[in-house]
C-alpha positions in Angstrom: 0.0 0.0 0.0 1.6 3.3 -1.1 2.0 6.2 1.2 1.4 9.5 -0.7 1.3 13.2 0.1 0.0 16.5 -1.4 1.3 20.0 -0.7 -1.1 23.0 -0.4 0.0 26.6 -0.6 -0.5 28.5 2.7 -1.5 31.7 0.9 -4.3 30.4 -1.3 -4.8 26.6 -0.6 -3.8 25.6 -4.2 -2.1 22.3 -4.7 0.6 22.8 -7.4 2.3 19.9 -9.2 5.5 18.9 -7.4 7.5 19.8 -10.4 6.2 23.4 -9.9 7.3 23.3 -6.3 10.7 22.0 -7.3 11.1 24.9 -9.7 10.0 27.4 -7.0 12.5 25.9 -4.5 15.3 26.4 -7.0 14.3 30.0 -7.7 13.7 31.0 -4.1 16.7 29.3 -2.6 19.1 30.0 -5.6 19.6 26.3 -6.3 20.3 24.7 -9.7 17.2 23.5 -11.5 17.1 20.3 -13.5 14.0 19.1 -15.3 14.9 15.5 -14.8 16.0 15.4 -11.2 14.6 16.8 -7.9 16.8 19.5 -6.4 18.9 17.8 -3.7 16.6 14.8 -4.2 14.2 16.4 -1.8 11.1 14.5 -3.0 12.7 11.2 -2.2 13.7 12.2 1.3 11.5 15.0 2.6 8.6 13.9 0.4 8.9 10.3 1.7 8.9 11.4 5.3 5.9 13.6 4.6 4.1 10.7 3.0 4.6 8.5 6.0 3.2 11.1 8.3 6.2 13.0 9.6 5.7 16.7 10.3 8.0 19.4 9.0 9.5 19.9 12.5 10.1 16.1 12.9 11.9 16.2 9.5 14.0 19.1 10.7 15.0 17.0 13.7 15.8 14.0 11.6 18.0 16.0 9.3 19.8 17.7 12.2 20.5 14.3 13.8 21.9 13.0 10.4 24.1 16.1 10.1 25.6 15.4 13.6 26.3 11.8 12.7 27.9 12.6 9.4 30.0 15.4 10.9 31.4 12.8 13.4 32.2 10.5 10.5 33.8 13.3 8.4 31.3 12.9 5.6 31.3 16.5 4.4 29.4 15.9 1.2 26.5 14.5 3.2 26.7 17.3 5.7 26.5 19.9 2.8 23.6 18.1 1.2 21.7 17.9 4.5 22.0 21.6 5.1 20.4 22.1 1.7 17.6 19.7 2.7 17.2 21.8 5.9 16.8 24.9 3.8 14.3 23.2 1.5 12.3 21.8 4.5 12.2 25.2 6.1 10.9 26.8 2.9 8.3 24.1 2.4 7.1 24.5 6.0 6.8 28.3 5.6 4.9 28.1 2.3 2.9 24.8 2.3 0.8 22.6 4.4 0.7 18.9 3.8 -1.9 16.1 3.6 -0.6 12.5 3.7 -2.5 9.2 3.4 -2.1 5.5 2.5 -3.8 4.2 -0.6 -5.4 0.9 -0.2 -5.5 -1.3 -3.3 
């Protein structure tokens, strides 16, 4: 049974396509846009956590915990990437609400 989520804009309640959200993230956070890949792979990490019912603050805590672990291990690439995920999660939390559910087949 898949876990899914949908984002809704806080300002008007609209639910844009996730590709539109990705483009907005890139513009607002000055990140490189690629039509074939999610910026910082946010959809597969933050999106997955949203789909299984995690809140934006819970996701922030998870990312911060990962940063601490990777800093201890000297994995600077993962630390850098995780700071980008933190920025993305913060932006999403400021501008969107989320609805998540499981689809029963």
